[in-house]
C-alpha positions, 0 to 999 in steps of 0.5 A, a space after each residue: 798813410 803808413 803804419 804807425 805804433 808798430 810796437 803796440 802789437 796791433 798788427 798781431 791782432 784781429 777784429 771781432 764782430 764788435 770791432 774789438 781786438 781779439 786776442 791771438 796766439 801771436 799777440 801773446 807770443 810777443 810778450 814772451 819775446 820781450 827781453 825780461 821774459 827770455 831766458 838768459 844764458 844761465 837759465 835753468 832747464 826748467 825755465 828754458 823748457 817752459 818758455 819754449 812750450 809757451 812759445 809753441 802754445 801761448 795758451 797752454 795750461 801751466 801746472 804749478 809744479 812746472 813753475 816751482 821747478 824754475 830755479 831763479 825766483 825773479 824768473 819764476 815771478 815773471 812767469 807767474 805775473 804774465 800767466 795771470 795776465 794772460 789768463 785775464 786776456 783769454 777769459 775776456 777774449 778781447 783787449 777791450 774786454 780785458 781792459 774794462 774788466 780790470 777797472 770794474 773788477 780790480 786790477 790788483 797784480 797787473 803791472 802798470 806796464 801791461 795796462 799801458 800796453 793794452 791802451 797802446 794797442 786799443 788806441 792804435 785800432 781806434 785811430 787806424 787810418 787817421 790822417 792826423 798826426 796831431 790826433 796820434 800824438 795826442 793819443 800818446 798821452 793815454 799811455 805815456 807820461 808827459 812832462 809839462 812846460 808852461 811858458 808865455 801862456 802856452 801849455 806844452 807837453 813832451 814825452 817824459 822819458 824822452 825829456 829825461 834821456 835828452 837831459 842826461 845826454 844833451 840829446 846826443 846819446 852816449 857821446 852826449 853822456 860823455 860830454 855831461 860827465 866831463 862837466 861840459 854843458 852840451 848844446 840843448 836839443 829842441 823838440 818839434 812842436 806839432 801844429 795843424 800845418 806841420 803835423 805830418 812830421 809825426 809819421 815816420 817818427 812815431 816810435 821816437 816820442 820826440 814831438 811836443 803837443 801844444 794843449 793851450 786853450 784853442 790850440 789844435 793840439 787840445 782839439 785833437 785830444 778832445 777828438 781822441 777822448 770822444 773816440 775812446 768813449 764811443 769805442 768802449 761804451 757805444 755812446 756818442 759824446 761831444 767834448 769841447 775845451 772850456 776855459 772855466 767852469 761857470 755853472 750853478 748847476 754843476 752836477 758831475 765831473 771826471 778828473 782825467 788824472 789823479 791831480 785833476 780829480 783832487 782839484 775838481 773834487 775840492 772845487 765841487 765841494 766848496 773846499 778852498 783851492 789855492 792859486 798854486 794848485 789852481 795853476 796846475 789845471 792844464 785844460 778843462 772840457 765840457 762833455 755832452 751826450 748826443 742822446 740824453 737818454 744815455 745818461 742817468 735820468 736824474 742827470 739827463 741834459 746836464 754837462 759833464 766837466 772834465 779836467 786835466 792837471 799836472 802834478 807839483 813836479 810838472 808831470 801829466 799821467 792821463 788815466 783814460 780808464 777814468 772816462 770809462 768807469 766814472 761817466 753817469 751812464 743810464 746803464 753799464 755798457 
């Protein structure tokens, strides 16, 4: 299998003794090379000097006067935000350590883009050498918003940004946009739906985000998502869990649940508390899972041997934004990892 998700920066990282991804100067430099961080032609000398100094030593201390000397307010703010995030990375030492601290101690001031980039790189490491294009595609749900299609009983998700781009241009780039602007409806472009037979299609086009994942109950795509969720928990928390899709929650002793996104959290909370949930909201639930700990001793003693139910739901606008941190900070662990 060839490399994948090169944009994650995984190739710039090293692993520590715990198999976590250690922060490196090259990984930090990658942020400085992004277009929004590069000084434009009209940048002042102070901005250019600071950028060059950080490229030389991304971990260097930057005194406040150096930042204050930057003339452009937006550029100054960009540096301030990045430096604060860099300091979090350096203090944690690993991407995993930084990520878990963000949600245990507070992520205020950290752009969502930076958090998604952390997930991108961490999950690339978790899925290293996976032969399954389905699992890699399922992993995209962890850091890229999806558009949901529910038709003829099938639940399918496609990359929201890709769908929006194709909707604007008919899938033909600038030529398609010209056609749309001329008032002509371009030929629709269909994305490939991955399954257990054609999933190798994913390799080589992983950076295009142009494949569809079927997460209908009993579909291979939903099973792939369950396996990635298991690996995510095991990597961070050091516990083995089994996650299986279920069609409904029929449990008189339902004691714990975790919504994998905001919409699912709200619906599951209402169901658990006996609040009436209308058919329209119930229909937004895309998938349910049952999570069991391989070792009941890893759970809170009062909940040992009881399943944890997980939910995945779309918004009213048919968007899915999975929040993988929910699975790390909301499980009923016997002790915090």
